[in-house]
C-alpha positions in Angstrom: 118.0 85.5 85.6 114.8 86.7 86.4 112.4 88.1 83.9 111.7 91.2 82.7 109.7 93.6 84.8 106.0 94.5 83.5 105.7 96.7 87.0 108.2 98.6 88.5 106.9 100.4 92.2 109.3 102.9 93.2 109.3 102.6 97.0 111.2 103.9 99.7 113.2 102.0 101.9 110.9 102.2 105.0 109.0 99.5 107.1 105.5 100.4 106.1 107.0 99.6 102.1 109.0 96.8 103.2 106.1 95.1 104.9 103.5 96.2 102.1 105.8 94.5 99.6 106.1 91.1 101.0 102.1 90.7 101.9 101.5 91.0 98.1 101.4 87.1 97.2 104.2 85.6 95.2 102.2 84.5 92.4 100.9 88.7 91.8 104.4 89.8 92.1 106.0 87.6 90.1 106.7 89.8 87.1 107.0 93.1 89.8 110.5 94.2 90.8 110.7 97.4 92.5 113.2 100.4 92.4 114.3 100.8 96.2 115.5 104.2 97.2 116.7 104.5 100.4 115.5 107.8 101.9 118.0 110.6 103.4 119.7 110.6 106.5 121.2 113.1 108.7 124.2 112.6 111.0 127.9 112.2 111.7 129.8 109.4 109.5 129.2 106.5 111.9 125.8 107.0 112.0 125.0 107.3 108.7 127.1 104.0 108.5 124.9 102.2 110.9 121.6 104.2 109.2 122.7 102.8 105.6 123.9 98.9 106.9 120.7 98.8 108.4 118.6 99.9 105.6 120.8 96.9 102.9 120.2 94.6 105.7 116.1 95.5 105.8 116.6 94.7 101.7 119.1 91.5 102.0 117.4 89.4 104.4 113.6 90.3 103.7 112.4 87.6 101.9 110.8 88.4 98.3 112.0 92.3 98.2 114.5 91.7 94.8 115.0 91.2 92.2 114.9 95.2 91.5 116.9 97.9 91.7 118.7 99.7 95.1 119.4 103.7 94.5 121.6 105.4 97.3 121.4 108.8 95.3 120.2 110.2 98.8 123.6 109.4 100.6 126.2 109.8 97.6 127.8 112.2 98.9 129.3 110.2 101.2 130.3 107.4 98.4 132.8 105.3 100.3 130.0 104.6 102.9 127.2 103.8 100.6 130.1 101.5 98.8 131.0 99.7 101.9 127.6 99.5 104.2 125.0 99.3 101.1 126.5 97.7 97.8 128.8 95.4 99.8 126.1 94.7 102.7 123.7 93.5 100.2 125.9 91.0 98.4 127.1 89.7 101.8 125.3 86.5 101.2 126.3 83.0 99.5 123.8 83.6 96.5 125.0 87.5 95.9 122.4 89.4 95.2 119.5 89.6 92.7 119.7 94.0 93.1 120.9 96.3 90.7 122.8 99.4 91.5 121.7 102.7 89.9 123.3 105.4 88.7 122.3 108.4 86.4 123.8 111.5 84.3 123.8 113.6 87.1 125.8 112.0 89.7 129.7 112.1 90.1 131.5 110.5 87.3 133.2 108.2 90.3 129.4 107.1 91.4 129.2 106.7 87.9 132.2 104.6 88.1 131.8 102.5 90.9 128.3 101.6 90.3 129.4 100.3 86.9 132.1 98.3 89.0 129.6 97.3 91.5 127.3 95.5 88.7 129.5 94.1 86.8 130.7 92.0 90.0 127.0 91.2 90.6 126.1 90.4 87.1 122.7 91.5 87.0 123.0 94.6 85.3 122.3 98.2 86.1 120.1 100.8 85.6 120.4 104.4 84.1 118.2 106.6 86.4 117.2 109.6 84.2 115.2 112.4 85.7 113.1 114.1 83.3 112.2 117.5 85.0 109.4 120.1 84.2 111.7 122.1 82.5 114.2 120.9 79.5 117.8 120.4 81.2 120.2 121.2 78.2 123.0 119.6 80.3 121.4 116.5 80.8 121.4 115.0 77.0 125.9 115.5 77.1 125.8 114.1 80.5 123.7 111.2 79.4 126.2 110.6 76.3 129.6 110.6 78.4 128.0 108.5 81.1 127.1 105.6 78.4 130.8 106.5 77.3 132.6 105.1 80.6 129.8 102.5 80.9 130.7 100.9 77.3 134.4 99.7 78.3 132.3 97.4 81.1 130.2 95.0 79.2 126.6 95.6 81.1 123.3 95.0 80.2 121.6 98.1 81.0 118.1 99.4 82.0 116.5 102.9 81.3 114.5 104.4 83.7 113.0 107.7 82.8 112.0 109.0 85.6 108.8 111.7 85.3 108.9 111.8 89.2 105.8 114.0 90.1 103.0 113.8 87.3 100.4 117.3 87.9 99.5 116.5 84.0 98.6 114.0 81.5 99.8 116.3 78.7 102.8 117.6 80.4 103.6 114.1 81.5 103.3 113.1 77.9 105.0 115.6 76.6 108.3 114.7 79.0 108.2 111.2 78.5 108.0 111.1 74.4 110.9 113.8 74.7 113.2 111.7 77.1 112.6 108.9 75.2 113.6 110.9 71.7 116.8 112.0 74.0 118.0 109.5 75.5 116.3 106.1 73.6 118.8 105.9 71.5 121.5 105.9 73.5 122.3 102.3 74.4 120.5 99.0 73.7 118.4 98.8 76.9 117.8 95.6 78.1 114.4 97.4 79.7 112.9 100.2 79.0 110.5 101.4 81.9 108.3 104.9 82.7 107.8 105.7 86.1 105.6 108.7 87.8 103.1 109.7 90.3 100.5 111.3 91.1 99.5 110.5 94.3 98.9 113.9 96.7 101.8 115.3 99.0 100.3 115.5 102.2 96.5 116.4 103.0 95.4 120.0 102.0 93.9 119.0 98.8 91.8 116.7 99.9 87.7 116.9 101.3 87.7 117.1 104.8 86.0 114.4 106.5 85.4 112.7 103.2 86.8 110.3 100.1 88.7 112.2 97.3 88.9 110.4 93.8 92.1 111.8 92.4 93.4 110.7 88.8 96.3 108.2 88.7 97.7 110.0 86.0 101.0 108.4 85.6 98.4 105.3 84.3 97.2 107.7 81.6 100.4 108.8 80.2 102.5 105.6 80.6 99.1 104.2 78.8 99.8 106.7 75.9 103.3 106.2 75.7 102.8 102.5 75.7 100.9 102.7 72.3 102.8 105.2 70.5 106.4 103.6 71.3 104.7 100.3 71.2 104.0 100.8 67.3 108.0 101.4 66.6 108.6 97.7 68.7 109.7 99.5 71.9 108.3 97.9 74.8 107.8 100.2 77.6 107.2 98.9 81.3 105.1 100.5 83.8 106.3 102.3 87.1 105.0 104.2 89.6 105.5 105.4 93.5 102.3 103.7 94.6 100.1 105.4 96.9 102.7 107.8 98.7 104.1 110.6 96.8 107.4 110.4 94.8 108.9 112.9 97.1 108.6 110.1 100.3 111.4 108.0 99.2 113.8 111.4 99.2 112.8 114.1 101.4 114.5 113.8 105.0 112.8 113.0 108.2 110.3 115.6 109.6 107.9 115.7 111.5 104.2 116.1 110.7 101.9 118.1 113.0 99.0 117.5 110.7 98.0 114.0 110.3 95.0 113.1 109.7 93.6 109.2 108.9 94.1 108.3 105.2 92.9 105.0 104.0 93.6 104.8 100.3 92.2 102.5 97.7 93.5 102.5 93.8 91.2 101.4 90.9 91.5 101.3 87.1 91.6 105.5 86.6 92.0 106.8 90.2 92.7 106.7 93.4 90.3 106.7 96.4 91.8 108.9 99.7 90.1 109.2 102.6 91.0 111.9 105.2 89.6 111.6 108.5 90.2 112.6 112.1 93.1 115.0 113.3 95.1 113.2 115.2 95.6 114.6 118.4 92.2 116.4 117.8 90.0 115.0 120.4 87.7 114.6 117.9 85.8 111.1 116.7 87.5 108.5 114.3 85.7 108.6 110.7 88.1 105.5 109.7 84.7 103.5 109.5 82.5 105.6 107.7 85.4 106.1 105.0 86.4 102.6 104.9 82.6 101.8 104.0 82.7 104.1 101.1 85.8 102.8 100.0 84.4 99.0 100.2 81.2 100.6 98.6 82.4 101.2 95.4 81.7 99.5 92.5 85.7 99.0 92.2 86.4 97.7 95.2 87.9 94.1 95.1 86.0 92.2 97.7 89.2 90.0 99.9 91.5 90.5 96.9 94.5 90.7 99.2 95.9 91.9 102.7 94.8 95.5 101.8 91.5 94.5 100.7 90.8 92.7 104.7 91.9 95.1 106.5 89.3 97.9 105.0 86.8 95.3 104.8 87.5 95.2 109.0 87.2 98.4 109.3 84.5 99.1 107.7 81.9 96.5 109.8 79.4 98.0 110.9 78.9 97.7 115.1 82.3 96.7 115.4 85.3 98.2 117.2 87.9 98.1 115.4 91.8 100.3 116.1 92.0 102.6 112.7 95.5 102.0 112.9 98.6 104.9 112.5 100.3 106.1 109.4 102.4 103.5 108.7 99.6 101.0 108.8 97.6 103.0 106.7 100.8 103.4 104.0 101.2 99.2 103.9 97.4 98.6 103.8 97.7 101.1 100.3 101.3 99.6 99.1 99.7 96.1 99.3 96.3 96.6 97.7 98.1 98.8 94.8 100.9 96.6 93.8 98.7 93.3 93.6 96.3 95.4 91.7 98.7 96.7 89.5 100.6 93.3 88.9 96.9 91.7 87.7 96.2 95.0 85.7 99.7 94.7 83.9 98.5 91.1 83.2 95.3 92.0 81.2 95.3 90.8 77.6 95.5 94.9 76.3 99.1 96.0 78.9 
């Protein structure tokens, strides 16, 4: 059994996130266990089956992508396809799998039972993901009690994944997180308790044109407050976030993006540094060198710390022609530096 995680990045099963996590050095991710979410995909059953099977194979065959959790909530209207083409595909190796299925109180009872049975077969435990919305949901506590009642007979180790999803205010996030713990913390003897949330902006409207925007890591502020309060009561809360993408990235359907800007990104102790450069297809000059130089010149920049920093350093080099890359490259490099940094940040003495 893998050691319990200290950091849980919520990542979509997309090429940029898969490659980004694989490029994190192994010592840096020894206590990092992702919560993988399969994004939605339309199409007929045969198309959906092939899509789900491909995502499961990406996770199964990619070295270093587990242990962790796997959430297929965006396809669970076709539960039979999830069971056959995700869960059975993921464990189709001689060694089984180190991933854990995920359920939640809002899911169909059939999904809850199927996830519990799968977790029992795999022997690694079950993730219970509870979305803590901005408005109280009066149905959530009774549904959670019903779910835990269904799970009791399976003898499973359970992981509580309290998910704030989008965090727009530290005060609101703290209120939601503590309320969630009061409602759900005593429902089971949880093996892992994690608090997830993300404040990275969606799109580029909130960013300064041709400039660097300093954006607060609100989910980090919330977690620090919750950790301190619950730590005094003997509760260890693992930190979770959505890396350097918006939480919606794992749940939004494929979409055409007419306005794509150069967007290098970087993580410091309390902030994201996010560039907004050239609009693709506009014919204007790239701003990547200037933006990367601004990031590399920040006092908190960690020179040559990971493949993410090395890429930014190459982009920032004066009088050197480089390819500014594509959105997938910017996202991948953002994941590498962020996850590498968070793995170290969580190992600091006061965390």
